[in-house]
All heavy atoms as atom14 arrays in JSON, in Angstrom:
{
  "sequence": "MLCANCIMRRIIAGFAICIGIILLICFMPYWMWLALLGVALIAVGCFVLIKKIC",
  "atom14_mask": [
    [1, 1, 1, 1, 1, 1, 1, 1, 0, 0, 0, 0, 0, 0],
    [1, 1, 1, 1, 1, 1, 1, 1, 0, 0, 0, 0, 0, 0],
    [1, 1, 1, 1, 1, 1, 0, 0, 0, 0, 0, 0, 0, 0],
    [1, 1, 1, 1, 1, 0, 0, 0, 0, 0, 0, 0, 0, 0],
    [1, 1, 1, 1, 1, 1, 1, 1, 0, 0, 0, 0, 0, 0],
    [1, 1, 1, 1, 1, 1, 0, 0, 0, 0, 0, 0, 0, 0],
    [1, 1, 1, 1, 1, 1, 1, 1, 0, 0, 0, 0, 0, 0],
    [1, 1, 1, 1, 1, 1, 1, 1, 0, 0, 0, 0, 0, 0],
    [1, 1, 1, 1, 1, 1, 1, 1, 1, 1, 1, 0, 0, 0],
    [1, 1, 1, 1, 1, 1, 1, 1, 1, 1, 1, 0, 0, 0],
    [1, 1, 1, 1, 1, 1, 1, 1, 0, 0, 0, 0, 0, 0],
    [1, 1, 1, 1, 1, 1, 1, 1, 0, 0, 0, 0, 0, 0],
    [1, 1, 1, 1, 1, 0, 0, 0, 0, 0, 0, 0, 0, 0],
    [1, 1, 1, 1, 0, 0, 0, 0, 0, 0, 0, 0, 0, 0],
    [1, 1, 1, 1, 1, 1, 1, 1, 1, 1, 1, 0, 0, 0],
    [1, 1, 1, 1, 1, 0, 0, 0, 0, 0, 0, 0, 0, 0],
    [1, 1, 1, 1, 1, 1, 1, 1, 0, 0, 0, 0, 0, 0],
    [1, 1, 1, 1, 1, 1, 0, 0, 0, 0, 0, 0, 0, 0],
    [1, 1, 1, 1, 1, 1, 1, 1, 0, 0, 0, 0, 0, 0],
    [1, 1, 1, 1, 0, 0, 0, 0, 0, 0, 0, 0, 0, 0],
    [1, 1, 1, 1, 1, 1, 1, 1, 0, 0, 0, 0, 0, 0],
    [1, 1, 1, 1, 1, 1, 1, 1, 0, 0, 0, 0, 0, 0],
    [1, 1, 1, 1, 1, 1, 1, 1, 0, 0, 0, 0, 0, 0],
    [1, 1, 1, 1, 1, 1, 1, 1, 0, 0, 0, 0, 0, 0],
    [1, 1, 1, 1, 1, 1, 1, 1, 0, 0, 0, 0, 0, 0],
    [1, 1, 1, 1, 1, 1, 0, 0, 0, 0, 0, 0, 0, 0],
    [1, 1, 1, 1, 1, 1, 1, 1, 1, 1, 1, 0, 0, 0],
    [1, 1, 1, 1, 1, 1, 1, 1, 0, 0, 0, 0, 0, 0],
    [1, 1, 1, 1, 1, 1, 1, 0, 0, 0, 0, 0, 0, 0],
    [1, 1, 1, 1, 1, 1, 1, 1, 1, 1, 1, 1, 0, 0],
    [1, 1, 1, 1, 1, 1, 1, 1, 1, 1, 1, 1, 1, 1],
    [1, 1, 1, 1, 1, 1, 1, 1, 0, 0, 0, 0, 0, 0],
    [1, 1, 1, 1, 1, 1, 1, 1, 1, 1, 1, 1, 1, 1],
    [1, 1, 1, 1, 1, 1, 1, 1, 0, 0, 0, 0, 0, 0],
    [1, 1, 1, 1, 1, 0, 0, 0, 0, 0, 0, 0, 0, 0],
    [1, 1, 1, 1, 1, 1, 1, 1, 0, 0, 0, 0, 0, 0],
    [1, 1, 1, 1, 1, 1, 1, 1, 0, 0, 0, 0, 0, 0],
    [1, 1, 1, 1, 0, 0, 0, 0, 0, 0, 0, 0, 0, 0],
    [1, 1, 1, 1, 1, 1, 1, 0, 0, 0, 0, 0, 0, 0],
    [1, 1, 1, 1, 1, 0, 0, 0, 0, 0, 0, 0, 0, 0],
    [1, 1, 1, 1, 1, 1, 1, 1, 0, 0, 0, 0, 0, 0],
    [1, 1, 1, 1, 1, 1, 1, 1, 0, 0, 0, 0, 0, 0],
    [1, 1, 1, 1, 1, 0, 0, 0, 0, 0, 0, 0, 0, 0],
    [1, 1, 1, 1, 1, 1, 1, 0, 0, 0, 0, 0, 0, 0],
    [1, 1, 1, 1, 0, 0, 0, 0, 0, 0, 0, 0, 0, 0],
    [1, 1, 1, 1, 1, 1, 0, 0, 0, 0, 0, 0, 0, 0],
    [1, 1, 1, 1, 1, 1, 1, 1, 1, 1, 1, 0, 0, 0],
    [1, 1, 1, 1, 1, 1, 1, 0, 0, 0, 0, 0, 0, 0],
    [1, 1, 1, 1, 1, 1, 1, 1, 0, 0, 0, 0, 0, 0],
    [1, 1, 1, 1, 1, 1, 1, 1, 0, 0, 0, 0, 0, 0],
    [1, 1, 1, 1, 1, 1, 1, 1, 1, 0, 0, 0, 0, 0],
    [1, 1, 1, 1, 1, 1, 1, 1, 1, 0, 0, 0, 0, 0],
    [1, 1, 1, 1, 1, 1, 1, 1, 0, 0, 0, 0, 0, 0],
    [1, 1, 1, 1, 1, 1, 0, 0, 0, 0, 0, 0, 0, 0]
  ],
  "atom14_positions": [
    [[14.82, -18.46, 6.64], [13.52, -18.62, 6.02], [12.52, -17.69, 6.7], [12.55, -17.55, 7.91], [13.09, -20.07, 6.14], [11.94, -20.43, 5.28], [11.86, -22.23, 5.17], [10.41, -22.37, 4.24], [0.0, 0.0, 0.0], [0.0, 0.0, 0.0], [0.0, 0.0, 0.0], [0.0, 0.0, 0.0], [0.0, 0.0, 0.0], [0.0, 0.0, 0.0]],
    [[11.66, -17.11, 5.93], [10.67, -16.18, 6.48], [9.51, -16.93, 7.1], [9.1, -17.98, 6.62], [10.15, -15.26, 5.39], [11.13, -14.25, 4.83], [10.48, -13.51, 3.66], [11.57, -13.28, 5.88], [0.0, 0.0, 0.0], [0.0, 0.0, 0.0], [0.0, 0.0, 0.0], [0.0, 0.0, 0.0], [0.0, 0.0, 0.0], [0.0, 0.0, 0.0]],
    [[8.97, -16.36, 8.16], [7.79, -16.96, 8.77], [6.55, -16.61, 7.95], [6.56, -15.7, 7.13], [7.65, -16.47, 10.21], [7.45, -14.71, 10.37], [0.0, 0.0, 0.0], [0.0, 0.0, 0.0], [0.0, 0.0, 0.0], [0.0, 0.0, 0.0], [0.0, 0.0, 0.0], [0.0, 0.0, 0.0], [0.0, 0.0, 0.0], [0.0, 0.0, 0.0]],
    [[5.47, -17.35, 8.17], [4.24, -17.14, 7.42], [3.66, -15.75, 7.67], [3.1, -15.14, 6.76], [3.23, -18.22, 7.77], [0.0, 0.0, 0.0], [0.0, 0.0, 0.0], [0.0, 0.0, 0.0], [0.0, 0.0, 0.0], [0.0, 0.0, 0.0], [0.0, 0.0, 0.0], [0.0, 0.0, 0.0], [0.0, 0.0, 0.0], [0.0, 0.0, 0.0]],
    [[3.81, -15.24, 8.89], [3.3, -13.92, 9.22], [4.01, -12.84, 8.41], [3.38, -11.9, 7.93], [3.45, -13.66, 10.72], [2.73, -12.42, 11.16], [1.81, -11.96, 10.5], [3.16, -11.86, 12.27], [0.0, 0.0, 0.0], [0.0, 0.0, 0.0], [0.0, 0.0, 0.0], [0.0, 0.0, 0.0], [0.0, 0.0, 0.0], [0.0, 0.0, 0.0]],
    [[5.31, -12.96, 8.24], [6.09, -11.98, 7.47], [5.69, -12.0, 6.0], [5.57, -10.95, 5.37], [7.58, -12.27, 7.59], [8.21, -12.11, 9.27], [0.0, 0.0, 0.0], [0.0, 0.0, 0.0], [0.0, 0.0, 0.0], [0.0, 0.0, 0.0], [0.0, 0.0, 0.0], [0.0, 0.0, 0.0], [0.0, 0.0, 0.0], [0.0, 0.0, 0.0]],
    [[5.5, -13.19, 5.45], [5.11, -13.3, 4.06], [3.72, -12.71, 3.86], [3.48, -11.98, 2.88], [5.15, -14.78, 3.6], [6.59, -15.28, 3.63], [4.55, -14.94, 2.23], [6.74, -16.76, 3.4], [0.0, 0.0, 0.0], [0.0, 0.0, 0.0], [0.0, 0.0, 0.0], [0.0, 0.0, 0.0], [0.0, 0.0, 0.0], [0.0, 0.0, 0.0]],
    [[2.8, -12.95, 4.78], [1.44, -12.42, 4.66], [1.46, -10.9, 4.75], [0.75, -10.23, 4.01], [0.55, -13.01, 5.74], [-0.91, -12.65, 5.59], [-1.62, -13.15, 4.01], [-1.59, -14.9, 4.18], [0.0, 0.0, 0.0], [0.0, 0.0, 0.0], [0.0, 0.0, 0.0], [0.0, 0.0, 0.0], [0.0, 0.0, 0.0], [0.0, 0.0, 0.0]],
    [[2.3, -10.35, 5.64], [2.39, -8.89, 5.76], [2.93, -8.28, 4.47], [2.47, -7.24, 4.03], [3.31, -8.51, 6.91], [2.67, -8.62, 8.25], [3.61, -8.2, 9.33], [4.88, -7.74, 8.79], [5.57, -6.72, 9.26], [5.16, -6.11, 10.3], [6.72, -6.37, 8.72], [0.0, 0.0, 0.0], [0.0, 0.0, 0.0], [0.0, 0.0, 0.0]],
    [[3.91, -8.93, 3.85], [4.46, -8.41, 2.6], [3.44, -8.47, 1.47], [3.37, -7.57, 0.63], [5.71, -9.19, 2.21], [6.86, -8.87, 3.11], [8.07, -9.65, 2.73], [9.1, -9.47, 3.75], [10.37, -9.31, 3.48], [10.78, -9.33, 2.24], [11.23, -9.15, 4.45], [0.0, 0.0, 0.0], [0.0, 0.0, 0.0], [0.0, 0.0, 0.0]],
    [[2.65, -9.52, 1.43], [1.6, -9.63, 0.4], [0.56, -8.54, 0.59], [0.15, -7.88, -0.37], [0.96, -11.03, 0.44], [1.97, -12.07, -0.04], [-0.31, -11.08, -0.39], [1.52, -13.5, 0.13], [0.0, 0.0, 0.0], [0.0, 0.0, 0.0], [0.0, 0.0, 0.0], [0.0, 0.0, 0.0], [0.0, 0.0, 0.0], [0.0, 0.0, 0.0]],
    [[0.13, -8.32, 1.83], [-0.88, -7.3, 2.1], [-0.32, -5.9, 1.8], [-1.02, -5.07, 1.21], [-1.36, -7.4, 3.57], [-2.17, -8.68, 3.74], [-2.18, -6.18, 3.97], [-2.52, -9.01, 5.17], [0.0, 0.0, 0.0], [0.0, 0.0, 0.0], [0.0, 0.0, 0.0], [0.0, 0.0, 0.0], [0.0, 0.0, 0.0], [0.0, 0.0, 0.0]],
    [[0.93, -5.65, 2.15], [1.54, -4.35, 1.86], [1.67, -4.13, 0.36], [1.38, -3.04, -0.14], [2.9, -4.26, 2.53], [0.0, 0.0, 0.0], [0.0, 0.0, 0.0], [0.0, 0.0, 0.0], [0.0, 0.0, 0.0], [0.0, 0.0, 0.0], [0.0, 0.0, 0.0], [0.0, 0.0, 0.0], [0.0, 0.0, 0.0], [0.0, 0.0, 0.0]],
    [[2.06, -5.14, -0.37], [2.15, -5.03, -1.83], [0.8, -4.78, -2.46], [0.66, -3.99, -3.4], [0.0, 0.0, 0.0], [0.0, 0.0, 0.0], [0.0, 0.0, 0.0], [0.0, 0.0, 0.0], [0.0, 0.0, 0.0], [0.0, 0.0, 0.0], [0.0, 0.0, 0.0], [0.0, 0.0, 0.0], [0.0, 0.0, 0.0], [0.0, 0.0, 0.0]],
    [[-0.23, -5.46, -1.94], [-1.58, -5.26, -2.45], [-2.06, -3.83, -2.16], [-2.67, -3.19, -3.02], [-2.52, -6.28, -1.8], [-3.93, -6.23, -2.32], [-4.21, -6.66, -3.6], [-4.95, -5.75, -1.53], [-5.51, -6.61, -4.08], [-6.25, -5.7, -2.0], [-6.53, -6.14, -3.29], [0.0, 0.0, 0.0], [0.0, 0.0, 0.0], [0.0, 0.0, 0.0]],
    [[-1.77, -3.32, -0.96], [-2.15, -1.95, -0.62], [-1.45, -0.94, -1.51], [-2.06, 0.05, -1.95], [-1.84, -1.67, 0.85], [0.0, 0.0, 0.0], [0.0, 0.0, 0.0], [0.0, 0.0, 0.0], [0.0, 0.0, 0.0], [0.0, 0.0, 0.0], [0.0, 0.0, 0.0], [0.0, 0.0, 0.0], [0.0, 0.0, 0.0], [0.0, 0.0, 0.0]],
    [[-0.18, -1.18, -1.82], [0.56, -0.27, -2.7], [-0.03, -0.31, -4.11], [-0.2, 0.74, -4.74], [2.06, -0.62, -2.7], [2.67, -0.28, -1.34], [2.8, 0.11, -3.81], [4.09, -0.75, -1.16], [0.0, 0.0, 0.0], [0.0, 0.0, 0.0], [0.0, 0.0, 0.0], [0.0, 0.0, 0.0], [0.0, 0.0, 0.0], [0.0, 0.0, 0.0]],
    [[-0.35, -1.48, -4.61], [-0.93, -1.59, -5.96], [-2.28, -0.89, -6.04], [-2.54, -0.14, -6.99], [-1.1, -3.05, -6.34], [0.46, -3.88, -6.64], [0.0, 0.0, 0.0], [0.0, 0.0, 0.0], [0.0, 0.0, 0.0], [0.0, 0.0, 0.0], [0.0, 0.0, 0.0], [0.0, 0.0, 0.0], [0.0, 0.0, 0.0], [0.0, 0.0, 0.0]],
    [[-3.14, -1.1, -5.06], [-4.44, -0.42, -5.06], [-4.25, 1.08, -4.94], [-4.96, 1.86, -5.58], [-5.33, -0.96, -3.9], [-5.65, -2.44, -4.14], [-6.61, -0.16, -3.76], [-6.48, -2.71, -5.37], [0.0, 0.0, 0.0], [0.0, 0.0, 0.0], [0.0, 0.0, 0.0], [0.0, 0.0, 0.0], [0.0, 0.0, 0.0], [0.0, 0.0, 0.0]],
    [[-3.3, 1.5, -4.12], [-3.02, 2.94, -3.97], [-2.56, 3.57, -5.27], [-2.98, 4.68, -5.61], [0.0, 0.0, 0.0], [0.0, 0.0, 0.0], [0.0, 0.0, 0.0], [0.0, 0.0, 0.0], [0.0, 0.0, 0.0], [0.0, 0.0, 0.0], [0.0, 0.0, 0.0], [0.0, 0.0, 0.0], [0.0, 0.0, 0.0], [0.0, 0.0, 0.0]],
    [[-1.71, 2.88, -6.02], [-1.23, 3.4, -7.31], [-2.39, 3.5, -8.29], [-2.53, 4.5, -9.01], [-0.09, 2.53, -7.85], [1.16, 2.72, -6.99], [0.21, 2.85, -9.32], [2.28, 1.77, -7.32], [0.0, 0.0, 0.0], [0.0, 0.0, 0.0], [0.0, 0.0, 0.0], [0.0, 0.0, 0.0], [0.0, 0.0, 0.0], [0.0, 0.0, 0.0]],
    [[-3.25, 2.5, -8.32], [-4.41, 2.53, -9.21], [-5.32, 3.69, -8.85], [-5.78, 4.44, -9.74], [-5.17, 1.19, -9.16], [-4.32, 0.1, -9.81], [-6.52, 1.3, -9.84], [-4.85, -1.29, -9.63], [0.0, 0.0, 0.0], [0.0, 0.0, 0.0], [0.0, 0.0, 0.0], [0.0, 0.0, 0.0], [0.0, 0.0, 0.0], [0.0, 0.0, 0.0]],
    [[-5.62, 3.88, -7.56], [-6.46, 5.0, -7.15], [-5.82, 6.33, -7.49], [-6.49, 7.26, -7.94], [-6.75, 4.93, -5.65], [-7.75, 3.88, -5.19], [-7.83, 3.88, -3.67], [-9.1, 4.13, -5.79], [0.0, 0.0, 0.0], [0.0, 0.0, 0.0], [0.0, 0.0, 0.0], [0.0, 0.0, 0.0], [0.0, 0.0, 0.0], [0.0, 0.0, 0.0]],
    [[-4.52, 6.44, -7.28], [-3.82, 7.69, -7.54], [-3.84, 8.04, -9.02], [-4.12, 9.18, -9.39], [-2.38, 7.58, -7.04], [-1.53, 8.84, -7.1], [-2.13, 9.91, -6.2], [-0.12, 8.54, -6.67], [0.0, 0.0, 0.0], [0.0, 0.0, 0.0], [0.0, 0.0, 0.0], [0.0, 0.0, 0.0], [0.0, 0.0, 0.0], [0.0, 0.0, 0.0]],
    [[-3.58, 7.07, -9.88], [-3.53, 7.34, -11.32], [-4.93, 7.58, -11.9], [-5.14, 8.51, -12.68], [-2.82, 6.19, -12.05], [-1.34, 6.18, -11.69], [-2.99, 6.31, -13.56], [-0.58, 4.98, -12.2], [0.0, 0.0, 0.0], [0.0, 0.0, 0.0], [0.0, 0.0, 0.0], [0.0, 0.0, 0.0], [0.0, 0.0, 0.0], [0.0, 0.0, 0.0]],
    [[-5.89, 6.76, -11.52], [-7.22, 6.83, -12.15], [-8.04, 8.02, -11.68], [-8.81, 8.58, -12.46], [-7.99, 5.54, -11.87], [-7.29, 4.12, -12.7], [0.0, 0.0, 0.0], [0.0, 0.0, 0.0], [0.0, 0.0, 0.0], [0.0, 0.0, 0.0], [0.0, 0.0, 0.0], [0.0, 0.0, 0.0], [0.0, 0.0, 0.0], [0.0, 0.0, 0.0]],
    [[-7.94, 8.4, -10.42], [-8.85, 9.4, -9.88], [-8.22, 10.76, -9.62], [-8.88, 11.63, -9.09], [-9.5, 8.88, -8.6], [-10.4, 7.71, -8.84], [-10.03, 6.44, -8.41], [-11.59, 7.87, -9.49], [-10.86, 5.36, -8.63], [-12.43, 6.79, -9.72], [-12.06, 5.53, -9.29], [0.0, 0.0, 0.0], [0.0, 0.0, 0.0], [0.0, 0.0, 0.0]],
    [[-6.96, 10.96, -9.99], [-6.3, 12.23, -9.71], [-7.02, 13.41, -10.38], [-7.27, 14.42, -9.73], [-4.83, 12.19, -10.15], [-4.09, 13.47, -9.86], [-4.06, 13.89, -8.13], [-2.46, 13.35, -7.69], [0.0, 0.0, 0.0], [0.0, 0.0, 0.0], [0.0, 0.0, 0.0], [0.0, 0.0, 0.0], [0.0, 0.0, 0.0], [0.0, 0.0, 0.0]],
    [[-7.41, 13.35, -11.66], [-8.04, 14.55, -12.24], [-9.49, 14.75, -11.8], [-10.01, 15.85, -11.93], [-7.98, 14.3, -13.75], [-7.48, 12.93, -13.95], [-7.13, 12.34, -12.63], [0.0, 0.0, 0.0], [0.0, 0.0, 0.0], [0.0, 0.0, 0.0], [0.0, 0.0, 0.0], [0.0, 0.0, 0.0], [0.0, 0.0, 0.0], [0.0, 0.0, 0.0]],
    [[-10.14, 13.73, -11.25], [-11.57, 13.83, -10.99], [-11.9, 14.06, -9.52], [-12.47, 15.07, -9.15], [-12.29, 12.57, -11.49], [-11.99, 12.29, -12.93], [-11.22, 11.19, -13.29], [-12.43, 13.14, -13.93], [-10.94, 10.94, -14.62], [-12.15, 12.9, -15.26], [-11.4, 11.79, -15.61], [-11.11, 11.55, -16.91], [0.0, 0.0, 0.0], [0.0, 0.0, 0.0]],
    [[-11.55, 13.07, -8.67], [-11.88, 13.15, -7.25], [-10.6, 13.15, -6.43], [-9.88, 12.15, -6.36], [-12.74, 11.97, -6.83], [-14.09, 12.0, -7.46], [-14.99, 13.0, -7.4], [-14.69, 10.96, -8.24], [-16.11, 12.66, -8.1], [-15.96, 11.41, -8.62], [-14.27, 9.7, -8.64], [-16.81, 10.65, -9.39], [-15.11, 8.94, -9.41], [-16.36, 9.41, -9.77]],
    [[-10.33, 14.28, -5.82], [-9.08, 14.43, -5.08], [-9.05, 13.55, -3.84], [-7.99, 13.05, -3.46], [-8.88, 15.89, -4.7], [-7.49, 16.19, -4.27], [-6.35, 15.73, -5.56], [-5.05, 16.81, -5.26], [0.0, 0.0, 0.0], [0.0, 0.0, 0.0], [0.0, 0.0, 0.0], [0.0, 0.0, 0.0], [0.0, 0.0, 0.0], [0.0, 0.0, 0.0]],
    [[-10.21, 13.29, -3.21], [-10.2, 12.5, -1.98], [-9.84, 11.05, -2.28], [-9.2, 10.39, -1.46], [-11.54, 12.61, -1.25], [-12.71, 12.05, -1.98], [-13.48, 12.68, -2.9], [-13.25, 10.73, -1.86], [-14.46, 11.84, -3.36], [-14.35, 10.65, -2.74], [-12.9, 9.62, -1.09], [-15.09, 9.48, -2.87], [-13.66, 8.46, -1.23], [-14.75, 8.41, -2.1]],
    [[-10.19, 10.53, -3.45], [-9.78, 9.16, -3.8], [-8.29, 9.11, -4.12], [-7.61, 8.13, -3.81], [-10.59, 8.64, -4.98], [-11.97, 8.09, -4.63], [-12.74, 7.74, -5.88], [-11.86, 6.89, -3.72], [0.0, 0.0, 0.0], [0.0, 0.0, 0.0], [0.0, 0.0, 0.0], [0.0, 0.0, 0.0], [0.0, 0.0, 0.0], [0.0, 0.0, 0.0]],
    [[-7.77, 10.18, -4.72], [-6.33, 10.24, -4.96], [-5.57, 10.3, -3.64], [-4.53, 9.67, -3.48], [-6.0, 11.45, -5.83], [0.0, 0.0, 0.0], [0.0, 0.0, 0.0], [0.0, 0.0, 0.0], [0.0, 0.0, 0.0], [0.0, 0.0, 0.0], [0.0, 0.0, 0.0], [0.0, 0.0, 0.0], [0.0, 0.0, 0.0], [0.0, 0.0, 0.0]],
    [[-6.09, 11.05, -2.68], [-5.45, 11.11, -1.36], [-5.53, 9.77, -0.64], [-4.61, 9.4, 0.08], [-6.09, 12.22, -0.52], [-5.78, 13.64, -1.0], [-6.56, 14.64, -0.16], [-4.31, 13.92, -0.96], [0.0, 0.0, 0.0], [0.0, 0.0, 0.0], [0.0, 0.0, 0.0], [0.0, 0.0, 0.0], [0.0, 0.0, 0.0], [0.0, 0.0, 0.0]],
    [[-6.63, 9.05, -0.83], [-6.73, 7.7, -0.28], [-5.67, 6.79, -0.89], [-5.06, 5.97, -0.2], [-8.13, 7.12, -0.52], [-8.38, 5.7, -0.03], [-8.26, 5.62, 1.49], [-9.72, 5.21, -0.49], [0.0, 0.0, 0.0], [0.0, 0.0, 0.0], [0.0, 0.0, 0.0], [0.0, 0.0, 0.0], [0.0, 0.0, 0.0], [0.0, 0.0, 0.0]],
    [[-5.42, 6.95, -2.19], [-4.37, 6.19, -2.85], [-3.0, 6.49, -2.27], [-2.19, 5.6, -2.04], [0.0, 0.0, 0.0], [0.0, 0.0, 0.0], [0.0, 0.0, 0.0], [0.0, 0.0, 0.0], [0.0, 0.0, 0.0], [0.0, 0.0, 0.0], [0.0, 0.0, 0.0], [0.0, 0.0, 0.0], [0.0, 0.0, 0.0], [0.0, 0.0, 0.0]],
    [[-2.73, 7.78, -2.01], [-1.45, 8.18, -1.41], [-1.33, 7.58, -0.01], [-0.26, 7.09, 0.37], [-1.34, 9.72, -1.37], [-0.15, 10.16, -0.54], [-1.24, 10.27, -2.78], [0.0, 0.0, 0.0], [0.0, 0.0, 0.0], [0.0, 0.0, 0.0], [0.0, 0.0, 0.0], [0.0, 0.0, 0.0], [0.0, 0.0, 0.0], [0.0, 0.0, 0.0]],
    [[-2.42, 7.58, 0.74], [-2.39, 7.0, 2.09], [-2.12, 5.5, 2.04], [-1.36, 4.96, 2.86], [-3.7, 7.29, 2.81], [0.0, 0.0, 0.0], [0.0, 0.0, 0.0], [0.0, 0.0, 0.0], [0.0, 0.0, 0.0], [0.0, 0.0, 0.0], [0.0, 0.0, 0.0], [0.0, 0.0, 0.0], [0.0, 0.0, 0.0], [0.0, 0.0, 0.0]],
    [[-2.73, 4.8, 1.09], [-2.49, 3.36, 0.96], [-1.04, 3.06, 0.58], [-0.44, 2.11, 1.09], [-3.44, 2.76, -0.08], [-4.87, 2.53, 0.38], [-5.73, 2.08, -0.79], [-4.92, 1.5, 1.49], [0.0, 0.0, 0.0], [0.0, 0.0, 0.0], [0.0, 0.0, 0.0], [0.0, 0.0, 0.0], [0.0, 0.0, 0.0], [0.0, 0.0, 0.0]],
    [[-0.48, 3.87, -0.3], [0.92, 3.69, -0.67], [1.82, 3.91, 0.54], [2.75, 3.15, 0.79], [1.3, 4.64, -1.83], [0.56, 4.23, -3.1], [2.81, 4.64, -2.06], [0.68, 5.23, -4.23], [0.0, 0.0, 0.0], [0.0, 0.0, 0.0], [0.0, 0.0, 0.0], [0.0, 0.0, 0.0], [0.0, 0.0, 0.0], [0.0, 0.0, 0.0]],
    [[1.52, 4.95, 1.32], [2.33, 5.24, 2.51], [2.24, 4.12, 3.54], [3.25, 3.71, 4.11], [1.9, 6.57, 3.13], [0.0, 0.0, 0.0], [0.0, 0.0, 0.0], [0.0, 0.0, 0.0], [0.0, 0.0, 0.0], [0.0, 0.0, 0.0], [0.0, 0.0, 0.0], [0.0, 0.0, 0.0], [0.0, 0.0, 0.0], [0.0, 0.0, 0.0]],
    [[1.05, 3.61, 3.77], [0.87, 2.51, 4.73], [1.58, 1.26, 4.25], [2.26, 0.58, 5.03], [-0.63, 2.24, 4.97], [-0.86, 0.93, 5.68], [-1.25, 3.38, 5.74], [0.0, 0.0, 0.0], [0.0, 0.0, 0.0], [0.0, 0.0, 0.0], [0.0, 0.0, 0.0], [0.0, 0.0, 0.0], [0.0, 0.0, 0.0], [0.0, 0.0, 0.0]],
    [[1.47, 0.95, 2.97], [2.15, -0.22, 2.42], [3.66, -0.11, 2.55], [4.32, -1.08, 2.93], [0.0, 0.0, 0.0], [0.0, 0.0, 0.0], [0.0, 0.0, 0.0], [0.0, 0.0, 0.0], [0.0, 0.0, 0.0], [0.0, 0.0, 0.0], [0.0, 0.0, 0.0], [0.0, 0.0, 0.0], [0.0, 0.0, 0.0], [0.0, 0.0, 0.0]],
    [[4.21, 1.05, 2.25], [5.65, 1.25, 2.38], [6.09, 1.17, 3.84], [7.14, 0.61, 4.15], [6.05, 2.6, 1.78], [5.95, 2.63, -0.01], [0.0, 0.0, 0.0], [0.0, 0.0, 0.0], [0.0, 0.0, 0.0], [0.0, 0.0, 0.0], [0.0, 0.0, 0.0], [0.0, 0.0, 0.0], [0.0, 0.0, 0.0], [0.0, 0.0, 0.0]],
    [[5.28, 1.72, 4.74], [5.61, 1.66, 6.17], [5.65, 0.21, 6.65], [6.54, -0.17, 7.41], [4.6, 2.47, 6.97], [4.85, 2.45, 8.45], [5.91, 3.16, 8.99], [4.04, 1.72, 9.29], [6.15, 3.13, 10.35], [4.27, 1.68, 10.64], [5.34, 2.4, 11.19], [0.0, 0.0, 0.0], [0.0, 0.0, 0.0], [0.0, 0.0, 0.0]],
    [[4.7, -0.6, 6.21], [4.66, -2.01, 6.62], [5.87, -2.75, 6.07], [6.46, -3.59, 6.74], [3.34, -2.66, 6.17], [3.38, -4.17, 6.31], [2.17, -2.1, 6.97], [0.0, 0.0, 0.0], [0.0, 0.0, 0.0], [0.0, 0.0, 0.0], [0.0, 0.0, 0.0], [0.0, 0.0, 0.0], [0.0, 0.0, 0.0], [0.0, 0.0, 0.0]],
    [[6.26, -2.45, 4.82], [7.42, -3.12, 4.24], [8.71, -2.72, 4.89], [9.64, -3.52, 5.04], [7.49, -2.84, 2.73], [6.47, -3.58, 1.88], [6.63, -3.15, 0.43], [6.64, -5.09, 1.99], [0.0, 0.0, 0.0], [0.0, 0.0, 0.0], [0.0, 0.0, 0.0], [0.0, 0.0, 0.0], [0.0, 0.0, 0.0], [0.0, 0.0, 0.0]],
    [[8.83, -1.45, 5.3], [10.08, -0.96, 5.89], [10.21, -1.39, 7.34], [11.32, -1.65, 7.82], [10.16, 0.58, 5.75], [10.33, 0.95, 4.28], [11.27, 1.16, 6.57], [10.24, 2.43, 4.01], [0.0, 0.0, 0.0], [0.0, 0.0, 0.0], [0.0, 0.0, 0.0], [0.0, 0.0, 0.0], [0.0, 0.0, 0.0], [0.0, 0.0, 0.0]],
    [[9.1, -1.48, 8.06], [9.12, -1.81, 9.48], [9.73, -3.2, 9.69], [9.34, -4.16, 9.04], [7.69, -1.77, 10.01], [7.59, -1.69, 11.49], [6.13, -1.46, 11.87], [5.96, -1.53, 13.34], [4.56, -1.44, 13.72], [0.0, 0.0, 0.0], [0.0, 0.0, 0.0], [0.0, 0.0, 0.0], [0.0, 0.0, 0.0], [0.0, 0.0, 0.0]],
    [[10.67, -3.31, 10.58], [11.41, -4.55, 10.78], [10.9, -5.3, 12.02], [11.55, -5.32, 13.05], [12.9, -4.25, 10.97], [13.51, -3.52, 9.84], [13.96, -4.48, 8.78], [14.74, -3.7, 7.75], [15.06, -4.4, 6.59], [0.0, 0.0, 0.0], [0.0, 0.0, 0.0], [0.0, 0.0, 0.0], [0.0, 0.0, 0.0], [0.0, 0.0, 0.0]],
    [[9.75, -5.92, 11.92], [9.24, -6.72, 13.04], [9.79, -8.13, 12.94], [10.22, -8.72, 13.92], [7.7, -6.72, 13.06], [7.19, -5.35, 13.46], [7.17, -7.78, 14.0], [5.7, -5.23, 13.53], [0.0, 0.0, 0.0], [0.0, 0.0, 0.0], [0.0, 0.0, 0.0], [0.0, 0.0, 0.0], [0.0, 0.0, 0.0], [0.0, 0.0, 0.0]],
    [[9.79, -8.71, 11.75], [10.26, -10.09, 11.57], [11.7, -10.12, 11.14], [12.15, -9.33, 10.39], [9.41, -10.8, 10.53], [7.71, -11.01, 11.08], [0.0, 0.0, 0.0], [0.0, 0.0, 0.0], [0.0, 0.0, 0.0], [0.0, 0.0, 0.0], [0.0, 0.0, 0.0], [0.0, 0.0, 0.0], [0.0, 0.0, 0.0], [0.0, 0.0, 0.0]]
  ]
}
C-alpha cells in the first residue's frame, strides 16, 4: 500500500503535467516563454513521477 506522501506527490506531479500541457498547447504560437514554462512543468512532473523515493 502506498503511503500518503507518495500519493500526494503523484497528484501534484500529475497536476503539474496537466498545467504544463495546457500552457504548451495554448500559448505556443503567441508567447514562447509561457510555452517554455509548460515544458518545464512537464519535465518536473515526469521527474517527480520517475524518482523512486517511496
